[in-house]
C-alpha positions as CSV (number, residue, x, y, z in Angstrom):
1,M,18.5,22.9,-14.4
2,R,18.7,19.6,-16.4
3,I,16.7,16.9,-14.6
4,L,16.5,13.2,-15.5
5,H,13.9,11.1,-13.7
6,L,14.3,7.3,-13.4
7,A,11.2,5.2,-12.9
8,P,10.1,1.6,-13.7
9,H,7.5,2.6,-16.2
10,C,5.1,5.5,-17.1
11,D,1.9,3.5,-17.3
12,E,-1.3,4.8,-15.9
13,V,-2.1,1.9,-13.5
14,G,-2.5,3.7,-10.2
15,N,1.2,3.3,-9.2
16,G,1.9,6.1,-6.7
17,V,5.7,5.9,-7.4
18,V,5.1,6.5,-11.1
19,N,2.4,9.2,-10.5
20,V,4.7,11.3,-8.3
21,A,7.5,11.0,-10.7
22,I,5.3,12.1,-13.7
23,D,3.9,15.0,-11.7
24,L,7.3,16.2,-10.8
25,A,8.6,15.9,-14.4
26,L,5.6,17.8,-15.9
27,K,5.6,20.6,-13.4
28,Q,9.4,21.0,-13.5
29,R,9.2,21.3,-17.3
30,E,6.4,23.8,-17.0
31,A,8.7,25.9,-14.8
32,G,11.2,26.1,-17.6
33,H,13.7,23.4,-16.6
34,A,15.0,20.8,-19.2
35,V,13.5,17.5,-18.1
36,A,13.8,13.9,-19.3
37,F,12.3,10.6,-18.1
38,V,13.8,7.1,-18.3
39,S,11.4,4.1,-18.1
40,R,10.3,1.1,-20.0
41,G,7.4,3.2,-21.4
42,G,3.6,3.1,-20.9
43,S,0.4,5.0,-21.6
44,M,1.6,8.3,-20.1
45,E,4.6,8.5,-22.4
46,S,2.6,10.6,-24.9
47,M,1.7,13.0,-22.1
48,L,5.4,13.4,-21.4
49,T,6.5,14.0,-25.0
50,T,3.5,16.3,-25.7
51,N,4.7,18.5,-22.8
52,D,8.3,18.5,-24.0
53,V,9.6,16.0,-21.5
54,R,12.0,13.8,-23.4
55,H,11.5,10.0,-22.9
56,F,14.3,7.5,-23.0
57,R,13.2,3.9,-23.1
58,A,15.0,1.5,-20.8
59,S,14.0,-1.3,-18.5
60,I,15.9,-0.1,-15.4
61,G,13.3,-1.5,-13.1
62,M,14.3,-5.0,-14.2
63,R,14.5,-7.9,-11.7
64,R,16.6,-10.5,-13.6
65,P,20.4,-10.4,-13.3
66,W,21.1,-11.0,-17.0
67,E,19.2,-7.7,-17.8
68,I,21.6,-5.6,-15.9
69,P,24.2,-5.0,-18.7
70,S,21.5,-3.8,-21.2
71,A,19.9,-1.6,-18.5
72,M,23.2,0.0,-17.7
73,R,24.0,0.6,-21.3
74,A,20.6,2.3,-21.9
75,L,21.0,4.5,-18.8
76,S,24.5,5.4,-19.8
77,S,23.4,6.4,-23.2
78,A,20.5,8.5,-21.8
79,T,22.9,10.4,-19.4
80,Q,25.4,10.9,-22.1
81,S,22.8,12.3,-24.5
82,F,20.9,14.4,-22.1
83,E,23.7,15.5,-19.8
84,P,21.7,16.0,-16.6
85,S,22.8,18.1,-13.7
86,I,20.3,16.1,-11.5
87,V,19.4,12.4,-11.7
88,H,16.3,11.6,-9.6
89,A,15.8,7.9,-9.0
90,H,12.4,6.7,-7.9
91,M,13.3,3.0,-7.3
92,V,16.3,1.0,-6.1
93,P,17.7,-0.3,-9.4
94,G,17.8,3.3,-10.8
95,A,19.6,4.5,-7.7
96,V,22.2,1.7,-7.9
97,F,22.8,2.1,-11.7
98,A,23.0,5.9,-11.5
99,R,25.5,5.7,-8.7
100,A,27.7,3.5,-10.8
101,L,27.5,6.0,-13.6
102,Q,28.2,9.0,-11.4
103,R,31.9,8.3,-11.4
104,S,32.1,9.2,-15.1
105,R,29.2,11.7,-15.4
106,D,28.8,15.1,-13.8
107,F,25.5,15.0,-12.0
108,R,24.1,14.9,-8.5
109,L,22.0,11.9,-7.5
110,I,18.7,12.2,-5.7
111,S,16.5,9.3,-4.6
112,T,13.0,9.1,-3.3
113,V,11.8,6.3,-1.0
114,H,8.1,6.1,-1.9
115,N,7.1,2.8,-0.4
116,A,7.2,1.3,3.1
117,P,11.0,0.7,3.5
118,R,12.1,-2.9,2.7
119,P,15.6,-4.1,3.4
120,Q,16.8,-3.2,-0.1
121,A,15.6,0.4,0.4
122,T,18.9,1.1,2.2
123,L,20.5,1.1,-1.3
124,M,18.6,4.4,-1.9
125,G,21.2,5.8,0.5
126,L,23.7,5.7,-2.3
127,A,22.3,9.0,-3.5
128,D,23.6,12.4,-2.4
129,R,20.2,13.2,-1.0
130,V,17.4,10.8,0.0
131,I,13.8,12.1,-0.1
132,V,11.2,10.4,2.1
133,V,7.4,11.0,1.8
134,S,6.4,10.9,5.4
135,G,7.9,11.5,8.8
136,A,7.3,7.8,9.6
137,N,9.5,6.8,6.6
138,L,12.2,9.3,7.6
139,K,12.5,7.6,11.0
140,S,12.5,4.1,9.5
141,M,15.2,5.0,7.0
142,A,17.3,6.5,9.7
143,R,17.0,3.3,11.7
144,R,18.1,1.4,8.7
145,G,21.4,3.3,8.6
146,I,20.8,6.0,6.1
147,A,23.0,9.0,7.2
148,R,20.7,11.6,8.7
149,H,22.4,14.4,6.9
150,K,21.2,12.9,3.6
151,L,17.6,12.5,4.5
152,R,15.0,15.1,3.5
153,L,11.2,15.1,4.0
154,V,8.9,16.0,1.2
155,K,5.3,14.9,2.0
156,N,3.2,13.9,-1.0
157,G,0.8,16.5,-2.4
158,P,-1.1,15.5,-5.5
159,L,-3.7,18.2,-5.6
160,G,-3.5,20.0,-8.9
161,S,-1.7,17.2,-10.6
162,P,-1.0,17.8,-14.3
163,R,-1.9,14.1,-14.9
164,R,-5.5,14.8,-14.0
165,A,-5.9,17.6,-16.5
166,R,-5.8,15.2,-19.4
167,V,-8.3,12.6,-18.1
168,S,-10.8,15.0,-16.6
169,T,-12.4,15.8,-20.0
170,A,-13.1,12.1,-20.7
171,M,-14.0,10.9,-17.2
172,R,-16.6,8.2,-16.9
173,T,-19.1,9.2,-14.3
174,P,-20.2,6.1,-12.4
175,V,-23.7,5.8,-11.0
176,I,-23.4,4.5,-7.4
177,R,-26.1,3.8,-4.9
178,R,-26.0,6.3,-2.1
179,P,-25.3,6.6,0.7
180,A,-22.0,5.0,0.0
181,I,-18.8,4.0,1.6
182,V,-15.9,4.1,-0.9
183,T,-12.3,2.9,-0.8
184,V,-9.7,3.4,-3.6
185,A,-6.8,0.9,-3.2
186,R,-5.0,-1.9,-4.8
187,L,-6.5,-5.2,-3.8
188,F,-3.7,-6.9,-1.9
189,A,-3.1,-7.6,1.8
190,Q,-1.2,-4.4,2.7
191,K,-4.3,-2.3,1.9
192,G,-6.5,-4.0,4.4
193,I,-9.5,-4.5,2.0
194,G,-10.4,-7.7,3.8
195,D,-10.6,-5.8,7.1
196,L,-12.9,-3.2,5.5
197,I,-15.2,-6.0,4.1
198,A,-15.3,-7.6,7.5
199,A,-16.1,-4.2,9.2
200,F,-18.9,-3.6,6.7
201,A,-20.4,-7.1,7.4
202,L,-20.5,-6.2,11.1
203,I,-22.7,-3.1,10.5
204,A,-24.5,-3.9,7.2
205,A,-27.7,-5.3,8.8
206,S,-28.1,-2.2,11.0
207,F,-27.7,0.2,8.0
208,P,-29.5,-1.5,5.1
209,E,-29.4,1.6,2.9
210,W,-25.6,1.9,2.8
211,S,-23.4,0.4,0.0
212,L,-19.7,-0.3,-0.2
213,Y,-17.6,0.4,-3.3
214,L,-14.1,-1.1,-3.8
215,V,-12.3,0.8,-6.5
216,G,-9.2,-0.9,-7.6
217,A,-7.7,-4.2,-8.9
218,G,-5.1,-6.6,-7.6
219,P,-4.0,-10.1,-6.9
220,E,-6.5,-10.8,-4.1
221,Q,-9.6,-9.8,-6.0
222,E,-11.1,-13.3,-6.2
223,R,-10.4,-14.1,-2.5
224,L,-12.0,-10.8,-1.5
225,R,-15.0,-11.6,-3.7
226,H,-15.4,-14.9,-1.9
227,Q,-15.1,-13.1,1.4
228,A,-17.9,-10.6,0.4
229,A,-20.1,-13.5,-0.7
230,D,-19.5,-15.3,2.5
231,A,-20.4,-12.2,4.5
232,G,-23.9,-12.4,3.2
233,F,-24.1,-8.8,1.8
234,S,-22.4,-9.3,-1.6
235,E,-25.2,-7.4,-3.4
236,R,-24.2,-4.3,-1.5
237,I,-20.4,-4.7,-1.9
238,H,-19.4,-3.5,-5.4
239,F,-16.0,-4.4,-7.0
240,E,-15.5,-1.6,-9.5
241,G,-12.0,-2.5,-10.8
242,F,-9.2,-0.1,-11.6
243,V,-10.1,3.4,-12.8
244,R,-7.7,6.0,-14.0
245,D,-9.2,8.8,-12.1
246,P,-11.1,8.0,-8.9
247,R,-12.5,11.5,-8.4
248,P,-16.0,10.7,-9.7
249,Y,-16.3,8.0,-7.1
250,L,-14.9,10.3,-4.4
251,A,-17.3,13.1,-5.4
252,Q,-20.2,10.7,-4.7
253,A,-18.9,9.1,-1.6
254,D,-20.3,9.9,1.8
255,V,-17.5,8.1,3.7
256,F,-14.1,7.3,2.4
257,V,-12.1,4.5,4.1
258,L,-8.5,3.5,3.8
259,A,-7.8,0.5,6.0
260,S,-4.2,-0.1,5.1
261,R,-1.9,-2.1,7.4
262,S,1.0,0.1,6.3
263,D,1.1,3.0,3.9
264,P,3.9,5.6,3.5
265,F,1.7,8.5,2.3
266,P,-1.1,7.5,0.0
267,L,-2.0,10.0,-2.7
268,V,-5.7,9.2,-2.4
269,I,-6.0,10.7,1.1
270,P,-5.5,14.3,-0.2
271,E,-7.9,13.5,-3.1
272,A,-10.6,12.2,-0.7
273,R,-10.1,15.3,1.4
274,E,-10.5,17.6,-1.6
275,A,-13.7,15.8,-2.5
276,G,-15.1,16.5,0.9
277,C,-15.5,12.9,2.1
278,A,-15.8,12.1,5.7
279,I,-12.6,9.9,6.1
280,I,-11.7,7.0,8.3
281,G,-8.1,5.8,8.0
282,T,-5.9,3.4,9.9
283,A,-3.4,5.0,12.3
284,V,-0.3,4.0,10.3
285,D,2.6,5.8,8.7
286,G,1.6,8.6,6.3
287,I,-2.1,8.1,6.7
288,C,-1.8,9.7,10.1
289,E,0.1,12.6,8.6
290,G,-2.3,13.0,5.6
291,L,-5.1,13.2,8.1
292,E,-3.2,15.6,10.3
293,N,-3.1,13.2,13.2
294,G,-6.9,12.9,13.4
295,R,-7.9,16.6,12.8
296,A,-9.0,15.9,9.2
297,G,-10.3,12.3,9.6
298,L,-11.0,9.6,12.1
299,L,-8.1,7.2,12.9
300,V,-8.5,3.5,13.9
301,P,-6.0,0.8,14.7
302,P,-4.9,-1.3,11.7
303,A,-6.1,-4.9,11.2
304,S,-9.1,-4.3,13.5
305,P,-12.4,-4.7,11.7
306,A,-14.3,-4.2,15.0
307,A,-12.7,-0.8,15.6
308,L,-13.3,0.2,12.0
309,A,-17.0,-1.0,12.3
310,K,-17.5,1.1,15.4
311,E,-16.3,4.3,13.7
312,L,-18.3,3.6,10.6
313,A,-21.4,3.1,12.7
314,R,-20.7,6.4,14.4
315,L,-20.8,8.3,11.1
316,L,-23.6,6.3,9.5
317,R,-26.1,6.8,12.3
318,D,-25.4,10.5,12.9
319,R,-25.7,12.8,9.8
320,D,-24.5,15.8,11.9
321,E,-21.4,14.0,12.8
322,L,-20.9,13.0,9.2
323,A,-21.2,16.6,8.1
324,I,-18.6,17.7,10.7
325,W,-16.0,15.3,9.4
326,R,-16.8,16.2,5.8
327,E,-16.0,19.8,6.6
328,R,-12.9,18.9,8.5
329,A,-11.6,17.0,5.5
330,R,-11.9,20.0,3.3
331,T,-10.1,22.3,5.7
332,N,-6.4,23.2,5.3
333,L,-5.7,21.7,1.9
334,E,-3.0,24.2,0.7
335,W,-0.1,22.1,1.9
336,L,-1.3,19.1,-0.2
337,K,-0.9,20.8,-3.5
338,I,1.7,19.7,-6.1
339,E,3.3,23.2,-6.2
340,R,4.6,22.7,-2.6
341,V,6.1,19.3,-3.5
342,V,7.9,20.8,-6.5
343,E,9.2,23.8,-4.6
344,E,10.6,21.6,-1.8
345,T,12.1,19.1,-4.3
346,M,13.8,21.8,-6.3
347,A,15.3,23.2,-3.1
348,I,16.8,19.8,-2.4
349,Y,18.3,19.7,-5.9
350,E,19.8,23.2,-5.4
351,E,21.3,22.2,-2.1
352,A,22.9,19.0,-3.6
353,L,24.3,21.0,-6.5
354,A,25.8,23.6,-4.1
355,D,27.6,20.8,-2.3
356,G,29.0,19.5,-5.6
């Protein structure tokens, strides 16, 4: 099979959309398929080319109207040169541009809706098949008018990611003060970092030995720093910034928290499970599914620091309870491996080609 992935970039900045696309491309090439990648480039471009995944440079994730002609020309050139049988678009502009080219090229178009569906996500329905990464997203896209016969569910599974093989040999091992609560998330409103800081402030006085580590960067960093300072426990709330591979933090975490207010299927949940963290997540979207509806981690309502603080206190005061939830997180990980994601995705490609 000849597979062409379309992504906004291939930079290693913690973007789940890009990470899933890179993982698929590398594993598909490893399986013997001819694979290429179209993006504006980035730090993982060398990883692609080293693994014999051809990279075409094009800014198809552009946002300015006057960039559309050059983006279309670049994508047209890539499809003409590579002659894919499958084009897999991981963002809306790629799906729209590829659909326009489909009239003059012989390929089947697959799209993946990675993020919480926004109004423009309905344009992903231009594809022959539309992959969603959680059951919650499948229902949302169906409500938005995407034909049910096009929708296919492939839940995220990053364990065994080929991206991790490269960075593992040069990982910085952080020294963190334990016992520790850790989150790994971009610092913006959707991820609920402010709710986590507020929850920690509610219990910090009762558990003076515990620290909170915020691993990630984002546009709300300064506001969150001020919130931490105002809470009165800033010396125990650590802003670690973006790290390429969060596994050293997860390996040292006693409790992992993801307090998102919405989240389609975060890749960090399987990674935290693999690390054996006791996990608390908000009962939204793919977090519920990644935690098997509460079997692998505790679930709390979103945007509720009081509820989050209550569950944190439950784990922090009872080491036996903490151990139970650490063991539950490590159980039943097979379905979260990258091989399952690749197998299910390839089956969708084959189905689309058979309809051709």
